N, C-alpha and C positions, 0 to 999 in steps of 0.2 A: 288460074290455071292451079291444080293442088303440087305443093312440094316435096318434092322427096325429102324426108327424114331422117336425119343421123344421130349416131351417140360422138361426140357430146350435143348433144340439142341444141345448146343455146350460142352464140358468136364465140368462134376463138380466142376471143381477150377477154372471154366474161371468165370470171372463176368460181361461180355460185355453187357451193355443195348444200349438204345436209336434205336437200330438197323433200320440201311437202307437196307434194299435187292433190288441189282441189279444183271441181269443176265447180263453178256459178256462172249461171244463166247457159251462154252459148261457147263459151269459151274456159280452156282448164288454163288455169294459174297457177306458179310454183314460187315458194316463199323458202329464202335458204340463206345460213350466213353467206358472208360477203367475204372470200381471200383478197391477195393481192398479189400479182406475179411478181415473184423476187422478195417479198416482205419477210420480217424475222419471226411471224409467230401467223396463225390460225384469226380470220375475220376481222384483219384490221380495217376495212371497208364497211360503210355502212349497210344498209339494208336498201337493194332494190328491186322489183319486182317485173317479173316478165308474163307473158300469157300470148295462148296460140288458139285459134276457131278449134272447135272439137273434133270440126271435119277437114281440118288441113293442118296437122301438128308439125309441120316443117314450119311454117309459118311462124314466126317467133317476132312478138314486140316487145319492144323496152318501154315500162313505163317513168320510169328514172328514178330517183331515188325516193324512198317511201318513208323513210325514219332515220332518225341520226341520234348515233349513241348517247351524244351530247344534250339532248330533250329529257333525258331520265335523270332527276333530281338526287340521285345518287350519285351520279358521275358529274357530280360539281366541278369537279377539275378538268375532266375533260379527256382523263386517258384511261379510261374501260375502254374494251370490244364487247360485241355483243353475241355469244353465241347460239348455235343451232334455235331458231324460232317455232313458232306453229300459229297458224291462225284459225278463226273458227267465228262462224257467224252463229251473233247470240240471239235470243229471244226476240229480242225488241230490234230485231232485225240489222243492224250494225257488224260490223266486223273486228273481232278483237284481235291484236297481236301480242302472241305472250312469247317471253323470251326473256335472258340470264345475262346481265354484264359480270363476266369471265374474272372477277376480284370478289363478287357478293356470293352468296347464298341463297338466293333471296327468287324468286320469278315477279319479272314486273310485267304490266300490261300495256297496250297503247291501243285506240281506238278509231275507227274511219266508216265514212260512211257508204265506202266502195271497196272491194276488194286491193283494188292498187292502189287506195289510197289516197292522199296524205294522211299519215297516221299522227294523232296526237299521244301525249303520255297520261296515262287513265286512272293509274295505280297499281301498287302491289300485291299481289294473296297475302290475306295475310287470317290468322285465325280470329275468332268472334271476338273476343278480347281486344282487337287491334294488333297484337306483335305479328309480327312479319314470320309467315309459316319459313322456316329456316331457321328460324333463331332461337328458338329452344332446342333444347337438348339432346330430345330422340327425334327432333326435325329430321327429314331427309332434304339432302345435299340436292337443291332445285336444281338439275341441269338438265337440258333439254325435255322443255314441259310439251308436252303434248296435250289436245283437248277437244273434247269429246261432247259435244250435246246430245244425247240420247234420245229416242223417239218418244220415250214419255216426258221432255223438257229436262230432265235432269243432267247435270254438268258436272264433269270428271276430269281430273287433272291428273296425268302420268308424267313424272318424271324419275330420275335418279341415277347416280355413276356410282360404279361397284370395283377398283382394281383392285388387283390381288396385293399382295403383303409385300412392301417394300417401298423405295423411295417417293414413288410417286402417292402412295395411301397415304402415307406419313403426312406427305408437304399438303396435302389435300384437308386434312383433317384439322390442323391448325387453323382453316375458316372456320372451324363448323357442321354442322351436322352430320348424318350419318350415312352409311355410306357402304348397306349390307347389299344390297340391289336395287331392286323398281318398287314404285309407291305408288299410291293410287290415292287422291284426296277427293270428294267431293264439294263444290262449289255450289252456292247460293247462288240468285235470280243476277245477284251483281256481278257477276263471274268472277268475283275477288273474294269472298268472304268463305271460310273452309265451315261446309257441314258434316257435322261426326270424325271419324277418328282418321288418321293416317292409316293403309293396309297394304302388307307388302306384296306384290305381285310376282318377278322374277327373281331367283335368287343370286345372290352375286356367286362368281365360282369359289370364293371360300366357303360358303353354304350351298353349295349346289353338290358337295361331293357324295356321292352315292346315291345321288337322284338323278333322274331322267334328264335333268340339265347339265350333268357332269362334263365338262368339257367344253360347253358351250351356254356358261351361266350368264349372267348378265354385266354387260359391259357402263354401256352407254346409248343415248338414241332412242327412246320411248319413241311409238309411233303407233298409236290407235286407229281401228276403223272397224265397222261394223256391217259385216256383211251377210245376208240369207239370215238375221237371226244371231249369228253367231260375232262374239267378238274376238277379234284378231289384235294383238299387239306385237309389235315388229319391231326388233330390237337390236343392235350389234352388240356382239357374244365378246368374251373376251379373245377371243382370237383377234377381234378387229377388223378383220378383212371381210367378213361375214355379214350380212342382214339373216336373225333368224325370226323364227315365229312363234308364239305361245297361242291358244285357243279357250275360250268361258262360253259358256253359257249363260256369263252377268258381266257386267261391267268390273265390277272388283273380283273378281276370281272367285275361285280356288282355278289357276290354269292348268292346264297342259301343252309341253311340249312336241311342236309342231315338227321342227327340222330347220333345216339351211333353206332359205329364198334364193340370196344370189353367192356369189362369194368373187371380187374384184381379180382375184387370182384363177378362178374359178375352179380352186379346190374345192372337192368334194363331189365334182362329176366324176364317172369311171377314168380310172387309170390318171386320175392327176392329185397330186400332193403339196406339199411345201416345196418339195423338193424339186419338181419339176412343174411347178406352177406355169400360168401362161403370160400373166402377167404380173407386173410389181405390185405387192401388198402393201397395204397401208390401211389407217382407217376409213371407215363407210359408213353412210347413215343416209335413209329415206324414209318414205311411207309409200301406199299403193292408192292408185286412186282407178275407177272406173269408166271409162269412154268411149263412150259410144258399144255398151254390153261387153266390152274387151279389157280385162284388166293390166295392172303396170304395175311393177317396182321401179322405182326410182332411188340412185345410190348416186355412189360419188367415184371420180378416179386423180392419180395422184400425178401431177405434172412437174419439167422444169428441172430435177433430180431433190425433189425437197417437198418434205413432209405437208406443206399449206399453201398449196399452190393448187387446190383439188376445182376437179369440172363434174358436173351433174351429168350424169347418165341414166338410161331406162332401157325396160323390157318387157315384153309381154310374159304374160303368165297365165297359170291354167291352173283353177278352183276343181278339185276332182270332185265328185258327188259326193264322199265322204268329206271334203270339207280340206283336206290334205291340198298343199302347193308342193309339185315336185319342184326342184333346185330349175335354175334354168341358167346357160349360158350367157356370156357377158356375148353382146356382137354391136358392130356396124349400125345395124339399121334396126333399134330398139323400137323408134315410134314409129316406126314405116309400116310396122305391122306386118311383116314380108320383104323378102329381097331386094335391093334394090337392081336398078336395071342396068346390063352390061353393056352399056351404052354410054359416053361423057365420060368427062375428066373427074376426077376425086381427090381431095388433100389428104396426105397421108395423116393429117391428125386424127381421123375416123377408125386410123387402126387399133380391135378392139385386139388383140395379141400382140405384146410385143417383147423382146427380151435377147439377150448376146446368147456371145458362144457361152458364157460359162454359168446361163439362166437368166434367174430376177434375184432381185433383192426386197429388203422390206424395208418401205421408206419411215423408217424414224427419228427421222436428224433434221433441223429447221434448212440445212444446205447437206448435201453429196457430193462427195468427191470421187466416187469410182468412175474410173476413167475410161472403161470397154463394157461399157453398156450403152444404147442406142436408148433415147430420152423424146418426152417433149419438149418442146420450148417455142420460144418467140425471140424476134430483137427489141431494142429498143425496152421499153418499162413497165410500168402498170397502165393501162390506157382503156377507152372505152370506146375504140374504134378501129378499122382500118386493121384488122389482125391480119397474122401471118405464120401465122403457128407452122409445125415441121417438125419433121423428129432429125436430131442431129447425133453425128457421133455414130454412123450405123459402119460398123467394123468387121473381118471375121468372123463369119458363123453368124451377125447379126439377122433378126427376124422378125418383119414385121407383118403380124397378118389380116383381112378382112373380112368379116362374111355378114350377109351375103350379096350373093348374085345372082341375078336368075338368066341364063342363058339358052333356055327357050325362048324364051321371049325376043334375044337379042343374038346377034348373031359377030361379033366381033372378027375382026379379021386381023387389027393388029392390036399392038398393046405398047403403051411408052411412059417411059417415068421422067419426070424432072427433079435433077438431082444437082448439085454443087462438091467440092471440094478437092482433097488428094488421091481420092479413090480411084485405082486402078485394075479391074476386072470385070463381073458382072452379077448381076441379077438375076438369081435362078428364081424361076417362078413356079410354083403348085398351086394345086388346088386340095390334095392331101398331100400332108407331111408323110408320109409312107409310099408316097406313091410317086412314080417317073416324072417330071418336070413337064408343063405343058411351054415354057419357052425360055430363055438366056437370052436377059439383054445384054449385052455388051457395054459397059462406063469407061470414062479415061476423064482425069482430073479436069478440074475448070473454077476458075476463082467465079464467077458467074450462073444461078440457076439455067442448065443446058440440057435441052429433052433425046432423049436416046431411046428408040426402038425398034423393035420387031418382028415379025409374020405370028399370027395366033393362029393354030390350027382350031379346029371345029371343038367346042366345049359342050355339052347337054349339061339341062337338071339345074337343082339349087348347087349352087357351088361358093365354097371359099378360096381368098388369092390372098396363100403366102409368096411374100418376099424374103428374101435370103441371101445375103453380099458374100462373098467370095472373092478373096482379093486382097492385094496391097491397101496400105492408105486406109483413110476415112472418108466418107461423105455425108450431106446432108439430104433426107428425101422429104418432098415437099407435093409432090402428086403424083396421079398416074394417070393415064387416059385408055378409056378401050372404045378403039372404032373400025 
């Protein structure tokens, strides 16, 4: 039986951001970096792989660890982690994994006979004279590589990192490489050796002044796709919380700015600004994929009051006849490609909107200590099974929003929540924040998870559900049920 698909799409204990999705055969594979719950930095775990049948995007299979940072000869001390990777099938039919060790300026490559690995170290991208690409004076800093084998068999690699002026730019420049924006190079059939010169793609914010990219200049996260003969270069802008795109009729440009595809705070949608963002903001990274005729954009969110415990999400997108992609909102049901059933139990962790009485904030620290905001977390430490992620610290005015549910298909008569904590008050349930409540669920203090319920009137159409706590104290929220 086909399973419903949720955001985040992987198990609650899994922290795989920077998702690059590809269909190989009859399965959708996702490759990404690998954060750890509670860690002090990004990408501290080795690479894993997940895949799902193309006709059941809620049924994800764990393929295990596919490549470890210690396999790279540049990581002799074993103390470097791997940043966001990409995978491409080479002309020889094998699968090539491109990545960058976080203290290096170059791109490393591993290879496997099947998408899920295991991968073995293959080499480093290099100039024709053998110098590693990223080591010459004008080479781009090789961050977040993305690789494409074009229809004619030519191979291109996109990379780059471009912070604005400041401490980050200065610190990164000490490693070597340039930071002017994105860039592309052509690779030979060996998938390693440069052919021709480095060509700029999208300008960083410093160089974007006065251009169509101003305010959305290149920051990081290149991701290339070819759609209907048009090249789409997805990237994370200087705002960091959004994925933008540019298009070209050539794999090497010139590129025309397209717009924002998704913002993890829904910033840029009508009426939504940084001041009233629907979610906490932070960096995001992802790519596009077509599954059974439907295109999706992958991205990630932050959890646990830390910038480096990120989880992958996805949304369906529409590519219009003129090639443009309208911005989409973040939802709880992205890969479901339609609303969820208004029946059954749902984990609170699939909330796509979350804010406190004071709104939201930007995740910029390894660990935030803000005490007046709700957040996603779990018990225990980083692990690979038995997840119990929930929303912690629901205080007065905290809101968790879930989108969307099909109330025409099902007509639940009861709504229940499972909570714990010292909170005493009620959860006000709305389908529209500007409308009257559809239910109010009284809650009381409980040391253990306890269910509270109330009757639910008839609701029609496809609707969101917003739970807003009003009362004293605080509570944790793990589940709600419609029946």
